[in-house]
C-alpha positions, 0 to 999 in steps of 0.5 A: 539463547538471549537476543544479545547472544544471538546478535553477537554470535552472528556478528562474530560468525560473519566477520570470521566468514569474511576473513576465511570464506567470504561467500559463506557470509551471504548464507550466514546473513540469510539465516540470521535474517530468518532467525530474527524475524522468527524471534520477532527481534528484527528491529534490534537485529537490523543494525547488525544486518546493516553492518554485515551488508557494509562488509559485503559491499566492501568485499564484493562491491555494490554491483554484485548480484548477491549484495543487491539481492540482500539489500532489497530483502533488507529493505522489504523486511524493514518495511514489513516489520515497521508496519507490524511495529506501528500496528502494535504501538511500537512507533519508535521501532517503526520510525527507525526501520522506515528511516533505514529503508529510506536511506537505502532507497535514496538516489545515492544509496546502495541501489543507485544503479538499479533505478527501477528497483530502487524507485519501486522500493522507495515508493513502498517506503514512502507509502509506509511513512504516510501510514506512520504520519497518519497514525500520529495525526500528521495528515499534511505530512501523510499527504506529502509522502503519498504524493511523492509515492504517486509521483514515483509510481506514475513515472514507472514506465519500464517497471510495474508500478506497485499500486498507484490506484491504492495510493490515490485511494489513500490520498482520497481518504486523508483529504476527505478527513481534512474536509477537502472533498473536491480534491479527494473526489479527483483522486477517487476518480483517478483510482476508478479510471486506473482500476477500470482499465486494469479490469478490462484485461481480466474476466469480469465474472471471476469472484475475488475476496475483495474488489478495489474497484468497487471500493473506489466507486464507493469512495468516489460516490461518498466524495460526490455526496459531500459536494451534494452531487447526488445524481452523480453519486447515485450513478457512481454507486450503481456502477460500483454495485454492478462491479461488486456483484460481478466480483464479490460474493453476493453476501459481501458487506460491500455489495449491500453497502453500495446498494444502500448508498445508491438508494440513499443518494436516489432519495436525496435526489428525489427530496431535492426535486420535491417528490419521494422515492419508493425504496422498494422500487429503487432497490429493485431497479438497482439489481442489474443482470450480471454479465456473463 
């Protein structure tokens, strides 16, 4: 069935359900969302979803749990498909979907009564707007979006913040690209502190596919190097290396990158002090015993 026929069939069906058996409209909407996602046609279908949600909120009111759940699902789908579209070079679709998510997560939007959920979804949306801006070389705009994201995440007391450490690292990366290494280092340090606190609540000898804390240490060390603080950079890389060895497979690229970065930073310290650092010795020293 052609896309236009799919959309029109859904719209006719949902209007009929509203008139005869309104609750059935929820199932029709769920099925339609699954269908357009599977057909990679969500960007075009989103306007029909919005129209159906308008009908449902008129009939049942915004306080209805099912109406709220469908709005939340729509916002999440808009964000997910927007990022997929952006990665495929479909910037117009990405911007349109993010704009829809932005409107639905505004303080006067449909989720106004559920503050915690609205802020969580708005943080996701703003973070993705930052990705859009960065993709198009709009670094200052990207920073502004990320700072708004961070403000929402930091203010989330009752609700669990989405990923404040990740947001700090995203800000760090953009500031670094702009040559603002002092501020970039501050954000990397914040990420290290947040993730270190979080790590304290779980087993340290548990291996994982990735380690955000090790990445944070690596980024922090790099920003310190940009400031020519090689002593601090070497110490930071060493801490990151210990974390990476504890959490990642021994052959993981990040483990080797942190080891190499620490050695390079130590060499710069040695050169500054006027003596050479034997690479073999420094490499041996960096291998600290893994805590059990």
